[in-house]
C-alpha positions as CSV (number, residue, x, y, z in Angstrom):
1,M,109.1,109.1,125.7
2,E,108.0,110.7,122.4
3,E,111.1,113.1,122.3
4,K,113.5,110.2,123.0
5,F,112.4,108.2,120.0
6,D,115.2,108.2,117.4
7,Q,114.0,107.2,114.0
8,S,117.6,107.0,112.6
9,K,118.2,104.0,114.9
10,V,115.3,102.0,113.5
11,K,116.7,99.0,111.4
12,K,115.2,98.4,108.0
13,A,112.9,95.3,107.9
14,S,114.0,92.3,106.0
15,F,112.1,91.1,102.9
16,G,110.6,88.3,105.0
17,Q,109.5,90.7,107.7
18,L,107.9,93.0,105.1
19,M,105.9,90.1,103.7
20,K,104.6,89.1,107.1
21,R,103.8,92.6,108.3
22,I,102.1,94.2,105.3
23,G,98.4,93.5,104.9
24,P,96.0,96.4,105.1
25,G,97.0,97.7,101.6
26,I,96.2,94.3,100.1
27,I,92.8,94.2,101.8
28,L,92.1,97.7,100.5
29,A,93.1,96.7,97.0
30,G,90.4,94.0,97.1
31,V,87.8,96.6,98.2
32,V,88.9,99.0,95.5
33,I,88.8,96.5,92.6
34,G,85.0,96.3,92.3
35,P,82.6,96.6,89.4
36,G,83.0,100.3,89.4
37,N,86.7,100.1,88.9
38,I,86.3,97.5,86.1
39,T,83.6,99.6,84.4
40,T,85.3,103.0,84.7
41,S,88.7,101.6,83.5
42,A,87.0,99.9,80.5
43,M,85.2,103.2,79.7
44,L,88.4,105.2,79.9
45,G,90.2,102.9,77.4
46,S,87.3,102.3,75.0
47,N,86.2,106.0,74.9
48,Y,89.6,107.7,74.8
49,G,92.2,105.1,73.7
50,Y,95.7,105.6,75.1
51,S,95.2,109.4,75.6
52,M,94.3,109.2,79.3
53,I,96.7,106.4,80.4
54,W,98.8,109.1,82.0
55,L,96.4,109.1,84.9
56,V,98.2,106.1,86.4
57,I,101.1,108.4,87.3
58,P,99.2,110.8,89.5
59,I,97.2,107.9,90.9
60,A,100.5,106.2,92.0
61,F,101.7,109.5,93.5
62,M,98.5,110.3,95.2
63,G,97.7,106.8,96.4
64,I,101.1,106.3,98.1
65,T,101.0,109.9,99.5
66,F,97.5,109.5,101.0
67,M,98.4,106.2,102.6
68,L,101.8,107.2,104.0
69,T,100.3,110.4,105.4
70,T,97.4,108.8,107.1
71,Y,99.7,105.9,108.4
72,R,102.2,108.4,109.8
73,I,99.5,110.5,111.6
74,S,97.9,107.4,113.1
75,M,101.2,105.9,114.3
76,L,102.5,109.2,115.8
77,T,99.2,110.0,117.5
78,G,98.3,106.5,118.5
79,M,94.9,107.0,117.0
80,P,93.2,106.0,113.7
81,I,92.5,109.1,111.5
82,I,88.9,110.0,112.4
83,H,89.6,109.6,116.1
84,A,92.7,111.9,115.6
85,I,90.5,114.4,113.9
86,R,88.1,114.4,116.8
87,H,91.0,114.8,119.2
88,Y,92.6,117.8,117.4
89,Y,89.6,119.5,115.8
90,G,86.5,118.5,117.8
91,K,83.4,116.5,117.4
92,G,82.0,118.6,114.6
93,A,85.0,117.9,112.3
94,A,84.9,114.2,113.1
95,W,81.2,114.1,112.2
96,I,81.8,115.9,108.9
97,V,84.6,113.5,107.9
98,G,82.8,110.4,109.2
99,I,79.6,111.2,107.3
100,A,81.4,112.3,104.1
101,T,83.5,109.1,103.9
102,F,80.4,107.0,104.8
103,L,78.5,108.6,101.9
104,S,81.4,107.9,99.6
105,C,81.3,104.3,100.6
106,L,77.5,104.2,100.3
107,F,77.8,105.3,96.6
108,F,80.4,102.7,96.1
109,T,78.0,100.1,97.5
110,M,75.4,101.2,94.9
111,G,78.0,100.4,92.2
112,N,78.7,97.1,93.8
113,I,75.1,96.1,93.9
114,T,74.6,97.1,90.3
115,G,77.8,95.4,89.3
116,S,76.7,92.1,90.9
117,G,73.5,92.4,88.9
118,A,75.3,93.1,85.7
119,G,77.4,90.0,86.3
120,M,74.3,87.9,86.7
121,N,72.9,89.4,83.5
122,L,76.0,88.4,81.6
123,I,76.1,84.9,82.9
124,F,72.4,83.9,83.0
125,G,70.8,86.6,80.8
126,M,68.4,87.6,83.7
127,N,67.3,91.1,84.5
128,W,70.2,92.8,86.4
129,K,67.9,93.9,89.2
130,L,66.7,90.4,89.9
131,G,70.3,89.2,89.7
132,S,71.4,91.7,92.3
133,L,68.6,90.7,94.6
134,I,69.8,87.2,94.6
135,M,73.3,88.3,95.4
136,I,72.0,90.5,98.2
137,A,70.3,87.5,99.7
138,I,73.6,85.6,99.6
139,I,75.3,88.6,101.3
140,L,72.7,88.4,104.1
141,V,73.4,84.7,104.6
142,C,77.2,85.5,104.9
143,Y,76.5,88.1,107.5
144,F,74.5,85.8,109.8
145,T,76.0,82.4,109.1
146,K,79.4,81.5,110.7
147,G,82.0,80.2,108.4
148,V,80.2,80.9,105.1
149,Y,82.1,84.1,104.3
150,S,85.6,82.6,104.6
151,K,84.7,79.9,102.1
152,V,83.1,82.3,99.7
153,E,86.0,84.7,100.0
154,K,88.4,82.0,98.9
155,L,86.3,81.3,95.8
156,I,86.0,85.0,95.0
157,T,89.8,85.4,95.3
158,I,90.3,82.7,92.7
159,C,87.7,84.4,90.4
160,I,89.4,87.8,90.7
161,L,92.9,86.2,90.0
162,G,91.3,84.5,87.0
163,M,90.0,87.8,85.8
164,I,93.5,89.4,86.1
165,V,95.0,86.5,84.1
166,C,92.3,86.9,81.4
167,F,93.0,90.6,80.9
168,Y,96.7,90.1,80.6
169,A,96.2,87.1,78.4
170,T,93.9,89.3,76.2
171,L,96.7,91.9,76.0
172,V,99.1,89.1,74.7
173,A,96.4,87.7,72.3
174,T,95.9,91.2,70.8
175,G,99.7,91.7,70.3
176,G,99.9,94.1,73.2
177,P,99.6,97.9,73.1
178,V,101.0,100.1,70.3
179,W,104.0,101.3,72.3
180,G,104.4,104.6,70.5
181,E,100.8,105.5,71.3
182,F,101.2,104.2,74.8
183,G,104.3,106.3,75.4
184,K,102.6,109.4,74.0
185,G,99.5,108.8,76.2
186,L,101.8,108.4,79.2
187,T,103.9,111.5,78.6
188,H,101.3,114.0,77.2
189,W,99.2,115.1,80.1
190,K,96.0,116.5,78.8
191,I,92.3,116.0,79.5
192,A,90.6,114.6,76.3
193,D,87.4,116.3,75.3
194,G,84.5,115.1,77.4
195,S,86.7,112.9,79.6
196,L,86.7,115.0,82.8
197,T,84.0,113.0,84.6
198,T,85.4,109.7,83.5
199,A,88.9,110.8,84.7
200,L,87.5,111.8,88.1
201,A,85.7,108.5,88.5
202,Y,88.9,106.7,87.6
203,V,91.1,108.7,90.0
204,S,88.6,108.7,92.9
205,T,88.3,104.9,92.7
206,N,92.0,104.2,92.5
207,A,93.5,107.0,94.7
208,A,91.0,107.8,97.4
209,I,91.8,109.3,100.8
210,T,89.1,106.9,102.1
211,A,91.4,104.0,101.6
212,G,94.2,105.6,103.7
213,I,91.7,106.6,106.4
214,Y,90.3,103.1,106.6
215,G,93.8,101.6,106.4
216,T,94.6,103.2,109.8
217,Y,91.8,101.1,111.4
218,L,93.1,98.0,109.7
219,G,96.6,98.9,110.8
220,K,95.4,98.9,114.4
221,E,94.2,95.3,113.9
222,K,97.6,94.5,112.4
223,Q,99.2,95.9,115.6
224,W,101.6,98.2,113.8
225,K,104.1,100.1,115.9
226,K,105.8,103.4,115.4
227,E,109.0,101.6,114.3
228,D,107.0,100.2,111.3
229,L,106.7,103.8,110.0
230,F,110.5,104.0,109.6
231,N,111.6,100.4,108.9
232,G,109.9,100.2,105.5
233,I,106.8,98.2,106.4
234,M,104.3,100.9,105.9
235,L,105.9,102.1,102.7
236,A,105.9,98.5,101.4
237,D,102.2,98.2,102.3
238,A,101.3,101.4,100.5
239,I,103.3,100.4,97.4
240,A,101.8,97.0,97.4
241,H,98.3,98.5,97.5
242,V,98.9,101.0,94.7
243,L,100.8,98.6,92.5
244,A,98.1,96.0,92.7
245,V,95.4,98.5,91.9
246,I,97.3,100.0,88.9
247,L,98.3,96.6,87.5
248,I,94.7,95.5,87.4
249,S,92.9,98.8,86.4
250,G,95.7,99.7,84.0
251,S,95.5,96.4,82.2
252,I,91.7,97.0,81.7
253,V,92.3,100.5,80.3
254,L,94.8,99.1,77.8
255,V,92.4,96.2,76.8
256,G,89.7,98.8,76.2
257,A,92.0,101.0,74.2
258,I,93.2,98.0,72.0
259,V,89.9,96.1,71.6
260,L,87.0,98.6,71.7
261,H,88.4,102.1,70.9
262,P,89.4,101.3,67.3
263,T,85.7,100.2,66.6
264,G,84.3,103.4,68.1
265,T,82.5,101.4,70.8
266,A,81.3,103.4,73.8
267,I,80.4,101.2,76.8
268,T,76.7,101.6,77.7
269,A,75.6,98.0,78.6
270,P,77.1,95.0,80.4
271,A,77.4,93.0,77.1
272,Q,80.0,95.4,75.9
273,L,82.1,94.7,78.9
274,G,82.2,91.1,77.8
275,D,83.5,92.2,74.4
276,L,86.8,93.2,76.1
277,L,87.8,89.5,76.4
278,V,86.6,88.3,73.1
279,P,90.1,88.2,71.5
280,F,91.2,85.7,74.1
281,L,88.0,83.8,75.1
282,G,85.7,84.1,72.1
283,K,82.1,83.2,72.9
284,A,83.0,82.4,76.5
285,A,84.0,86.1,77.1
286,P,80.6,87.3,78.4
287,I,80.4,84.5,80.9
288,V,83.9,85.0,82.2
289,M,83.4,88.8,82.4
290,G,80.1,88.1,84.3
291,I,81.9,85.9,86.8
292,A,84.6,88.7,87.2
293,L,81.9,91.3,87.8
294,L,80.1,89.0,90.2
295,A,83.2,88.1,92.2
296,A,84.5,91.7,92.3
297,G,81.0,93.0,93.3
298,F,80.5,90.5,96.0
299,S,83.9,90.9,97.7
300,S,83.8,94.6,97.4
301,L,80.2,94.8,98.6
302,L,81.1,93.0,101.8
303,G,84.3,94.8,102.5
304,N,83.2,98.3,101.4
305,T,79.9,98.3,103.3
306,Q,81.8,97.4,106.5
307,R,84.4,100.1,105.7
308,G,81.6,102.7,105.3
309,M,80.0,101.8,108.6
310,V,83.3,101.8,110.5
311,L,84.1,105.3,109.2
312,L,80.6,106.5,110.1
313,A,80.9,104.9,113.6
314,A,84.3,106.6,114.1
315,G,82.8,109.9,113.1
316,I,79.8,109.8,115.4
317,D,81.7,108.1,118.3
318,K,80.2,104.6,118.1
319,P,81.9,101.2,118.4
320,V,84.0,100.4,115.4
321,E,84.4,96.6,116.0
322,L,83.1,94.6,113.0
323,E,81.1,92.3,115.2
324,S,79.3,95.2,117.0
325,K,75.5,95.5,116.5
326,F,75.9,99.1,115.2
327,I,78.3,97.9,112.4
328,R,76.4,94.7,111.5
329,W,72.9,96.2,111.4
330,G,74.2,99.3,109.8
331,C,75.7,97.3,107.0
332,L,72.3,95.7,106.4
333,F,70.5,99.0,106.3
334,C,73.1,100.5,103.9
335,I,72.7,97.5,101.5
336,A,68.9,97.9,101.6
337,F,69.0,101.6,101.1
338,A,71.5,101.4,98.3
339,A,69.4,98.7,96.6
340,V,66.3,100.9,96.7
341,I,68.2,103.8,95.1
342,C,69.6,101.4,92.4
343,Y,66.2,100.0,91.5
344,S,64.7,103.5,91.1
345,Y,67.2,104.1,88.3
346,G,65.8,103.6,84.9
347,G,69.0,103.6,82.8
348,S,71.7,101.1,82.0
349,P,73.4,99.3,84.9
350,T,76.9,100.2,83.6
351,Q,75.9,103.9,83.5
352,L,74.7,103.6,87.1
353,I,78.0,102.0,88.2
354,F,79.8,104.9,86.5
355,I,77.6,107.6,88.2
356,A,78.1,105.9,91.6
357,N,81.9,106.0,91.1
358,I,81.9,109.7,90.3
359,A,79.9,110.3,93.5
360,T,82.5,108.5,95.6
361,A,84.8,111.6,95.1
362,I,83.0,113.6,97.8
363,A,85.2,112.1,100.6
364,T,88.5,113.6,99.5
365,P,87.6,117.4,99.9
366,F,86.5,116.8,103.5
367,G,88.8,114.0,104.7
368,G,91.8,115.2,102.8
369,F,91.5,118.7,104.3
370,F,91.9,117.6,107.9
371,V,94.6,115.0,107.0
372,M,96.6,117.7,105.3
373,R,96.3,120.0,108.3
374,M,97.4,117.3,110.7
375,I,100.6,116.4,108.8
376,F,101.7,120.0,109.3
377,R,101.1,120.1,113.1
378,E,104.2,120.4,115.2
379,D,102.7,118.4,118.0
380,V,102.0,115.5,115.7
381,N,105.6,115.4,114.5
382,K,107.1,116.4,117.9
383,G,110.6,114.9,118.5
384,L,111.0,113.7,114.9
385,K,112.4,115.2,111.7
386,T,109.8,117.3,109.9
387,P,108.5,115.2,106.9
388,R,108.9,118.0,104.5
389,V,108.7,115.9,101.3
390,L,105.6,114.1,102.5
391,Q,104.0,117.4,103.4
392,I,104.6,118.8,100.0
393,C,103.4,115.6,98.3
394,M,100.2,115.8,100.4
395,V,99.5,119.4,99.4
396,I,100.0,118.6,95.7
397,S,97.8,115.5,95.9
398,Y,95.0,117.2,97.8
399,V,95.0,120.2,95.4
400,F,95.0,118.0,92.3
401,A,92.1,115.9,93.7
402,L,90.2,118.9,94.8
403,V,90.4,120.7,91.5
404,M,89.3,117.6,89.6
405,T,86.5,116.9,92.0
406,V,85.0,120.4,92.0
407,S,85.4,120.8,88.2
408,A,83.8,117.4,87.4
409,L,81.0,117.5,89.9
410,M,79.9,121.0,88.9
411,N,79.5,119.6,85.4
412,Y,77.9,116.3,86.3
413,I,75.6,116.9,89.3
414,P,72.7,118.2,87.2
415,K,73.0,115.0,85.1
416,L,73.1,112.9,88.2
417,I,69.9,114.4,89.6
418,G,68.2,114.1,86.2
419,A,69.1,110.4,86.0
420,F,66.6,109.6,88.8
C-alpha cells in the first residue's frame, strides 16, 4: 500500500479547503504568543534597535522547516513524533525527548505565570506575585468547571487581537520605522554586542521544534491524511503559524526600536512595557499593556501547560488525551511547581520572564536531533521521492539552533543559577 501511493497524483487543495483543514498552526501561534514573547520582542527592539530585526528571516525558515519535517514524519509513519521516536530509537530516546520538551514547556509556564502577574501589576498596581496567584486560582476553576474555559477563551482572543491592533496603530502613530535602518537591520546579519542571549530567547520562542512536535498530536485530532502532506494543507498550516507569530512579534520589536531605543531605555520592569504603547494610547497604555500580558499569559498558560504534559506523557508512554487524569493532574502539579520557583525569585518579573524564555531552548538539541535523523531514514520515505530540499533545510535549521543554544546557555547558565 505504501509503495503504491503516488504523490504526483494528489490534487492541490482549493483555498476553501485550505481554510477548513488548517488549524494546529493557529492554535500553536496562540500558545507561542505569551508574555515571554512580548517581553523578549520588546527587549530586542528597545536594547538593539533595528540591528537584530534580521532574526525574523531564520525564524521563518526554521519555523516552516521544523513544522513541515515533523508533519511529514508523522503522516508517513502514522505516528506523532515522540511515538515515532520510540518506535525507531527505543524507549530511552522517547524518554529523553519527552522529558526535554516537557522541561522546555515548564520553563515557558514559569514565564506565563510571571507574565500574568506583571499584567495584574500594570492594571491594578498590586504585587505581581499576588496578581499571579489570583490568575492561578482562575486557571484552576477553568480546569474543573465545564464551559468556563470556552467563554474565557473567546474573551482572551478578543484581548489578543486588540493588542495586535494597538501595536500596529502605535507603528502608524509614530510614523512607522525608519526604512533605511530597517533595511540595513534586515540585510546585515550580525550579533550585536551583548545580544546573544536575547537573540536565543527570541528564536527559541518563535521557532521551536517543540511547536512542530506538539503539532503532530494536534494534527491527529484534526484527522489529517497522507494526501494533506502533498496537497498544500500542511504547508499552508505551517506558513499560517509562522506568519502569525512573525507579524505579532515583529511588530513589537519595531515598536521597541522606534519608541524606547532612541531614549536608551532598557526594559527591566513591567511599567516599561507599558511605555511601548504611549505614542498611541497615552496614559491608558499601561492598562492596555497589562490586559495584553494578562490575556496572553492566561491563554498560553492553559495551552502550554497541557502541551508540556502531553509531550511528557508521550515520552514515558502514558495516555495523551487531554481529559485523562495524568494530563489533568499533571497540569495542576506543573503550575504549582512553576509558581513556587517563580516566587523564590527576588528580581524583576520581566527579567524572570526573559530567563524562562532562554531556558525553553533546551528542547531543540534533543528533539531536533531525532527528528533530523528520521527525515533521512529510507524506511520513513519509502515509496516516495526523497525530500532532499527539506532534509537540507532541516540540517541547516538544526545546526543554527544548536550553535545559538550552546553558545548562549554556556554564557548565561551561571547567571541563571545565581538569580535564585
